[in-house]
Each structure stands twice: as structure tokens, then as C-alpha cells.
C-alpha atoms as one frame of an Amber mdcrd trajectory, in Angstrom:
protein
 -12.266   2.497   1.843  -8.786   2.680   3.329  -6.244   1.765   0.655  -2.775
   0.735   1.800   0.515   1.705   0.250   3.335  -0.773   0.775   5.452   1.493
   2.960   3.052   1.324   5.908   2.932  -2.468   5.683   6.715  -2.684   5.519
   7.234  -0.298   8.453   4.766  -2.317  10.526   6.898  -5.461  10.213  10.396
  -3.956   9.984  11.437  -3.631  13.619  14.445  -1.562  12.540  12.281   1.162
  11.037  11.931   4.436  12.928   8.222   4.232  12.046   7.750   0.640  13.239
   5.802   1.165  16.465   3.419   3.819  15.093   2.870   1.958  11.848   2.347
  -1.405  13.556  -0.272   0.047  15.899  -2.059   1.809  13.026  -1.993  -1.270
  10.769  -3.365  -3.520  13.521  -6.160  -1.033  14.353  -7.046  -0.648  10.697
  -7.161  -4.374   9.915  -9.371  -5.008  12.937 -11.644  -2.019  12.336 -15.052
  -1.756  10.706 -14.021   0.263   7.633 -13.315  -1.521   4.345  -9.621  -2.017
   3.584  -8.235  -2.279   0.070  -4.904  -3.932  -0.671  -3.506  -3.338  -4.161
  -1.542  -6.324  -5.428   1.369  -3.947  -6.076   1.473  -3.149  -2.356   1.320
  -6.815  -1.382   4.113  -7.853  -3.764   6.250  -4.844  -2.761   5.857  -5.925
   0.876   6.929  -9.469  -0.028   9.848  -8.249  -2.161  11.269  -5.957   0.500
  10.508  -7.779   3.756  12.186 -10.971   2.436  15.194  -9.297   0.778  18.236
 -10.551   2.698  20.427  -7.909   1.027  18.660  -5.159   2.948  19.788  -4.305
   6.493  17.921  -5.587   9.492  16.025  -8.743  10.268  14.136 -10.171   7.307
  11.386 -12.750   7.008  11.488 -15.970   5.057   9.051 -16.057   2.158   6.958
 -18.597   4.046   6.683 -16.257   7.052   5.850 -13.275   4.846   3.190 -15.221
   2.941   1.611 -16.227   6.254   1.413 -12.536   7.208  -0.352 -11.736   3.938
  -2.696 -14.701   4.489  -3.688 -13.200   7.861  -4.418  -9.827   6.240  -6.516
 -11.378   3.492  -8.483 -13.458   6.016  -9.816 -10.296   7.687 -13.505  -9.779
   6.820 -13.117  -6.118   5.830 -10.107  -6.678   3.545 -10.298  -7.033  -0.198
  -7.692  -7.028  -2.926  -7.981  -4.279  -5.497  -7.855  -5.274  -9.143  -8.137
  -3.014 -12.172 -11.642  -2.527 -13.529 -12.906  -1.227 -16.840 -11.975   2.402
 -16.044  -8.460   1.551 -14.899  -6.538   2.381 -18.048  -8.217   5.740 -18.552
  -7.551   6.667 -14.903  -3.994   5.363 -14.981  -3.234   7.099 -18.274  -4.530
  10.428 -16.937  -2.587  10.126 -13.663   0.624   9.150 -15.450   0.432  12.177
 -17.722  -1.026  14.791 -15.366   1.124  13.596 -12.480   4.224  13.689 -14.709
   5.116  10.218 -13.516   8.062   8.357 -14.952  10.228   5.444 -13.895   9.311
   4.012 -10.511   6.490   6.550 -10.147   4.510   4.523 -12.695   3.838   1.990
  -9.904   2.644   4.810  -7.652   0.354   5.992 -10.443  -1.191   2.539 -10.637
  -1.884   2.474  -6.893  -3.333   5.986  -7.205  -5.546   4.881 -10.114  -6.838
   1.886  -8.155  -7.578   4.106  -5.170  -9.539   6.567  -7.322 -11.297   3.722
  -9.152 -12.517   2.240  -5.846 -13.384   5.623  -4.328 -10.903   5.097  -1.521
  -8.413   7.156   0.406  -4.783   6.099   0.045  -2.888   5.794   3.320   0.833
   6.252   2.773   3.937   7.899   4.178   5.093   8.732   0.626   4.625  12.394
  -0.342   5.097  11.564  -4.033   1.390  10.767  -4.183   0.597  14.494  -3.900
   1.408  14.769  -7.623  -1.679  12.816  -8.692  -4.716  15.047  -9.246  -7.961
  13.787  -7.777  -6.276  11.299  -5.444  -7.363  11.521  -1.825  -4.486  10.508
   0.441  -3.338  10.890   4.040  -0.286  10.017   6.065  -1.587   8.238   9.178
   1.803   8.488  10.877   1.768  12.276  11.169
């Protein structure tokens, strides 16, 4: 399963991003591919929070437009949302401690825990995920 981090989703829709074209092409190929895609709710809400934030530079979407984008993702047959299961707390706890996560990295630890729980590979441009033992991750933009 390909698990998405928010940054790739944001780059794909932020035309001002230096990673826009590569990320957009990769996201479109991935959503239309045959492999299962997992979207953590943290990644979805981070996308909504950032892509609609008028205080950030560049063109931003209205919430209605952004929600319609998410609706299109979730309508894809290979896409599923990832929710914590029974092993989530033990995985999250271990990754928080062993990954020495604090502050904002606690959200990254949760995405890492979901990825491990579902047996997926996290796709992200964020190198901070290297701190989490047992997490398989790749940067599809490199």
C-alpha cells in the first residue's frame, strides 16, 4: 500500500511550489494506478488546512474547492482512509519514544504508526520520517 504524507498532496495542488509539476504527475499516476492507496486523516486535514489558508503566499483554494478535491481522491477505487486499529497505540508509543519525537513530530509519528500498522510504504518528501524505526518510506520526487 502506498501511504501519502500531506506534503506531496499539497505540492500537487500548489502551483507556486517548486515541486508542483513532479508531485502533480506522481499523485495523478498513483491515484489512477492499480496499487492500494492509503490516506491518513492527518494528511487529508493538513492538506485542507494549508491549501485553504489565505495567510500563506500563493493562490489558495476555497474550502469548497478543496473538499471537492478530497472527494475525488476518496472516490477512486484503490483509495482508502487509514484509521487507527487495535495495535495503533502500541506502535505510536514505540515510534514516539524510539524516534525521539516531540512537538509537531508527534503528528509524523502517528502517520508513521498508521503506515506500519497497514503494512504500507510512506511516500513523502519529509526526511524527518527517517527517525522512525521500522517505517518503510520513500521520496517519489527524487
